[in-house]
C-alpha positions as CSV (number, residue, x, y, z in Angstrom):
1,M,114.3,95.8,115.9
2,I,111.0,95.6,114.4
3,R,110.0,92.2,112.8
4,I,108.3,92.4,109.5
5,G,106.6,89.3,107.9
6,L,106.9,89.4,104.2
7,I,104.5,87.3,102.2
8,D,105.8,87.8,99.0
9,G,108.4,86.6,96.4
10,T,111.8,85.3,97.6
11,L,114.5,87.6,99.0
12,P,118.0,87.2,98.3
13,A,119.7,85.0,100.9
14,D,121.9,88.0,101.6
15,W,119.6,90.5,102.0
16,P,120.0,93.1,104.9
17,G,118.1,92.2,108.0
18,L,116.7,88.9,106.6
19,A,116.2,86.9,109.7
20,K,114.3,83.8,108.3
21,Q,113.2,82.6,105.2
22,R,110.8,79.6,104.1
23,S,109.4,78.7,100.5
24,F,105.8,77.6,100.2
25,C,106.1,77.0,96.4
26,E,108.1,75.7,93.5
27,P,110.2,78.2,91.9
28,D,109.3,78.7,88.2
29,G,112.3,80.6,86.9
30,A,110.6,83.9,86.5
31,P,112.3,87.1,88.0
32,L,109.3,89.0,88.8
33,A,108.8,87.8,92.3
34,E,112.2,88.6,93.5
35,T,112.3,91.9,92.2
36,H,108.8,92.6,93.6
37,A,109.9,91.4,97.3
38,R,113.0,93.4,97.0
39,A,110.9,96.5,96.2
40,M,108.6,95.8,99.3
41,A,111.6,95.5,101.6
42,E,113.5,98.6,100.2
43,S,110.5,100.6,100.6
44,I,110.1,99.7,104.2
45,R,113.5,100.0,105.1
46,S,113.4,103.5,103.7
47,Y,111.1,104.2,106.6
48,C,112.9,102.3,109.2
49,E,116.1,100.4,109.0
50,K,115.7,98.9,112.2
51,T,113.7,96.1,110.7
52,E,114.3,92.5,110.1
53,F,112.6,90.3,107.9
54,I,110.8,87.2,108.0
55,N,110.2,86.0,104.4
56,A,107.5,83.6,103.4
57,A,107.8,83.0,99.6
58,V,104.3,82.2,98.1
59,F,105.2,83.5,94.6
60,P,106.9,81.1,92.5
61,G,108.4,83.8,90.2
62,R,105.3,84.9,88.4
63,L,103.2,87.2,90.6
64,S,100.4,84.4,91.5
65,T,99.7,82.6,94.4
66,S,97.0,80.1,96.1
67,I,94.9,80.6,99.2
68,E,96.6,77.3,100.3
69,H,100.1,78.7,100.0
70,V,99.0,81.9,101.9
71,C,97.5,80.1,104.5
72,Q,100.7,77.9,104.9
73,A,102.6,81.2,105.3
74,L,100.3,82.7,107.9
75,D,100.2,79.5,109.7
76,W,104.1,79.6,110.0
77,F,104.1,83.0,111.1
78,S,101.6,82.2,114.0
79,E,104.3,79.9,115.6
80,D,106.4,83.3,116.4
81,P,104.1,86.1,115.3
82,P,106.0,89.2,113.7
83,D,105.2,92.7,114.8
84,I,103.8,93.6,111.2
85,V,102.9,91.3,108.5
86,L,102.7,92.8,104.9
87,C,100.3,90.9,102.4
88,S,101.0,92.7,99.1
89,F,98.4,90.7,97.1
90,G,94.7,89.9,97.3
91,T,92.8,86.8,96.4
92,A,89.2,87.4,95.0
93,K,88.0,84.8,97.5
94,T,88.4,84.0,101.3
95,S,88.3,80.7,103.0
96,L,87.7,79.7,106.5
97,D,91.2,78.8,107.1
98,L,92.5,82.3,105.7
99,S,90.2,84.0,108.1
100,L,91.1,81.8,111.1
101,L,94.6,82.2,110.7
102,T,94.5,85.8,110.0
103,A,92.5,86.1,113.1
104,R,95.1,84.2,115.2
105,L,97.8,86.5,114.2
106,L,95.5,89.8,115.0
107,L,94.9,88.0,118.5
108,A,98.6,87.8,119.1
109,N,98.7,91.4,118.7
110,C,100.3,91.5,115.1
111,L,99.4,94.1,112.6
112,V,98.2,92.8,109.4
113,V,98.4,94.9,106.5
114,A,97.0,94.1,102.8
115,S,96.9,95.9,99.7
116,S,93.5,96.4,98.1
117,P,93.1,97.6,94.2
118,A,91.3,100.8,93.9
119,R,88.8,99.2,91.5
120,G,86.7,96.2,91.6
121,E,85.5,93.9,94.3
122,T,86.7,93.3,97.8
123,V,90.0,91.2,97.9
124,Y,91.2,89.1,100.8
125,P,93.0,89.3,103.3
126,A,92.2,93.0,102.8
127,G,88.6,92.5,103.3
128,T,89.1,90.5,106.6
129,P,87.9,92.3,109.8
130,G,90.8,93.9,111.6
131,V,93.3,93.8,108.8
132,V,94.6,97.4,107.6
133,S,93.6,97.5,104.0
134,V,95.4,100.0,101.6
135,Q,95.1,101.4,97.9
136,G,97.4,103.5,95.9
137,D,96.4,107.1,96.2
138,A,98.0,109.2,93.4
139,R,97.8,112.2,95.6
140,C,100.3,110.9,98.0
141,A,104.1,111.1,98.1
142,P,106.4,108.8,100.2
143,F,105.6,109.5,103.9
144,E,102.2,111.1,102.9
145,F,99.1,109.0,103.5
146,S,95.2,109.5,103.1
147,K,92.4,108.4,105.1
148,L,90.0,107.0,102.7
149,D,87.3,104.8,104.9
150,L,86.0,103.1,101.6
151,P,84.5,99.9,101.9
152,H,87.6,98.1,100.5
153,A,90.2,100.3,101.7
154,E,90.9,102.1,105.1
155,F,94.1,103.9,103.9
156,G,95.8,105.3,100.8
157,A,99.4,105.7,100.1
158,C,102.1,106.2,97.6
159,P,101.7,104.1,94.6
160,F,105.3,104.0,93.7
161,V,108.5,102.7,94.8
162,Q,111.7,104.5,93.9
163,G,114.0,102.5,91.8
164,Y,111.1,100.3,90.8
165,P,109.3,101.8,87.9
166,D,107.4,98.7,86.9
167,I,106.0,98.0,90.4
168,R,103.1,100.4,91.4
169,G,99.9,100.4,93.0
170,A,98.4,98.9,96.1
171,S,101.1,96.6,96.9
172,A,103.8,99.5,96.7
173,A,101.2,101.3,98.9
174,A,101.0,98.8,101.4
175,A,104.5,98.8,101.7
176,H,104.7,102.5,102.5
177,V,102.0,102.0,105.2
178,V,104.0,99.2,106.8
179,G,107.1,101.3,106.8
180,Q,105.6,104.0,108.6
181,M,104.1,101.6,111.1
182,A,107.7,100.4,111.8
183,A,108.8,103.8,111.9
184,D,106.2,104.6,114.7
185,L,106.7,101.3,116.4
186,C,110.7,102.1,116.8
187,V,109.6,105.4,118.6
188,K,106.5,104.7,120.4
189,S,106.9,100.9,121.2
190,E,103.2,100.2,120.8
191,L,101.3,98.7,118.2
192,G,98.2,100.1,116.6
193,K,97.0,102.1,113.8
194,E,96.8,105.5,115.7
195,P,100.2,106.7,115.0
196,L,99.5,106.4,111.3
197,E,96.6,108.9,111.9
198,F,99.2,111.6,112.8
199,A,100.7,111.2,109.3
200,I,97.5,111.6,107.2
201,K,97.5,114.6,104.7
202,Y,94.4,113.8,102.8
203,F,91.0,112.6,104.0
204,G,88.6,111.2,101.7
205,R,89.0,109.5,98.2
206,E,90.6,111.3,95.4
207,Y,88.2,112.7,92.8
208,R,89.5,113.7,89.3
209,S,87.6,115.7,86.8
210,A,86.4,114.4,83.4
211,A,89.4,116.3,81.6
212,E,91.9,114.5,83.6
């Protein structure tokens, strides 16, 4: 089984493959976070069913969090590092703790994948060295990826999740990348970004004409 660390909203307690779960914030009653977490998990499992989730809930219901809660989640993961960690969010600023805790997971041979918006400044942890940064790429269907090599995003992926029309963009794209990495890991039993390179369909950023 491929162990996926999901830093997101709270998955339902009976979610398939849910191995551990811990909340780092007080729920506020809004349904958005659970829906978002379900979408991320379903997208990953569409690539690889042999996954189990370690769910660190940092969204209270609304899709907002703090660096403190993210650091607490990363610290919890460092006790027993998953194979891959999905950070489907980005904060405008980083901190020493965020950098150190991310580096600790990377040193433990854990892949950390984070979403990065297509426009705007660098966000974190996507901007942290060693993290796989992903943005949405409208050229990509599911199971298709782009190698962007942009300052803020290394890869692009499908910006949609089937069955969740309101969830789109970088977080959806990052989940597709995690799913592909999990599928590769099931077959090759080795960690790294190299297997993803074989699934690349597009190279360079997407350009649109003024008419579009």
